[in-house]
C-alpha positions in Angstrom: 41.8 48.2 -246.5 38.4 46.5 -246.4 39.6 44.1 -243.7 40.9 46.9 -241.6 37.6 48.8 -241.8 35.6 45.7 -240.9 38.0 44.9 -238.0 37.5 48.5 -236.7 33.7 48.1 -236.9 33.9 44.8 -235.0 36.1 46.4 -232.4 33.6 49.2 -231.9 30.8 46.6 -231.7 32.6 44.5 -229.2 33.2 47.6 -227.0 29.8 49.2 -227.3 27.7 46.4 -228.6 26.0 48.7 -231.1 26.3 49.1 -234.8 24.3 51.8 -236.7 23.2 51.1 -240.3 21.6 53.9 -242.3 18.5 53.0 -244.2 16.5 54.9 -246.7 14.4 56.7 -244.1 16.3 56.6 -240.8 19.2 55.0 -239.0 18.7 51.7 -237.2 20.8 50.7 -234.3 22.0 47.1 -234.2 22.7 45.8 -230.8 24.7 42.6 -230.8 23.8 41.8 -227.2 20.1 42.1 -227.9 20.4 40.1 -231.2 22.1 37.2 -229.3 19.1 36.8 -226.9 17.1 33.6 -227.6 14.2 34.0 -230.1 11.4 31.6 -230.4 10.2 30.2 -233.8 7.9 32.5 -235.6 7.2 35.0 -232.8 7.8 38.8 -232.9 11.2 39.8 -231.5 13.6 42.7 -231.1 15.6 41.2 -234.0 12.9 42.4 -236.5 14.0 46.0 -236.3 17.7 45.0 -236.7 17.4 42.5 -239.5 18.4 44.9 -242.4 21.4 46.2 -240.4 22.5 42.6 -239.8 22.1 41.7 -243.4 24.0 44.8 -244.5 26.9 43.9 -242.2 27.0 40.3 -243.4 27.1 41.4 -247.0 30.1 43.6 -246.3 32.0 41.2 -244.0 35.0 39.1 -244.8 34.0 35.8 -243.4 32.4 33.4 -240.9 34.4 34.6 -238.0 33.2 38.2 -238.3 29.6 37.1 -238.8 29.8 34.7 -235.8 31.3 37.5 -233.7 28.5 39.9 -234.4 25.5 37.6 -234.6 26.5 34.7 -232.4 25.7 31.1 -233.1 22.9 30.4 -235.7 19.7 28.8 -234.6 20.1 26.2 -237.4 22.3 25.3 -240.3 21.7 23.5 -243.6 24.1 22.8 -246.4 26.6 25.3 -245.0 24.1 28.1 -244.6 23.3 29.7 -241.3 19.8 30.6 -240.2 18.8 33.2 -237.5 15.2 33.5 -236.5 14.1 37.1 -236.8 10.4 37.2 -236.0 6.9 37.1 -237.5 4.7 39.2 -239.7 1.0 38.7 -239.5 -1.9 40.2 -241.4 -4.4 38.7 -239.0 -5.1 35.8 -241.3 -1.7 34.4 -242.1 1.6 34.5 -240.2 4.9 34.6 -242.0 8.0 33.5 -240.2 10.9 35.8 -240.9 14.6 34.7 -240.7 18.0 35.8 -241.8 19.8 33.4 -244.1 23.6 33.7 -244.3 25.2 31.9 -247.3 28.9 31.1 -247.4 29.3 30.1 -251.0 31.5 32.7 -252.5 34.4 34.9 -251.6 32.3 36.8 -249.1 29.2 35.7 -247.2 25.8 37.0 -248.4 22.7 37.5 -246.3 19.0 37.7 -247.2 15.9 38.2 -245.2 13.4 35.5 -246.1 10.0 34.3 -245.0 8.4 30.9 -244.6 4.6 31.1 -244.3 
């Protein structure tokens, strides 16, 4: 049943290009087309507002194919993990680079939003 649900979500995403994930305060629209646009290293981007929705999808997906279909090719890989640049957070003094890390070590992929200052 889970695979059928995920396939249905991917079908909707591929048709409309938009996935909505509900957060604690409000819904965030994930736009696969916008996510796939090139992002520079450690610069603000449209991906920042979609990172939690992307992470939630990855954590409920069945495998590499579904992740690749939604997020596109990663900007980099290391030890089997995929990395997608998300953007940057700055307090005026320090800037943290934000990225989405997708790990393929278990039965299902897992995602985390991480920083590198």
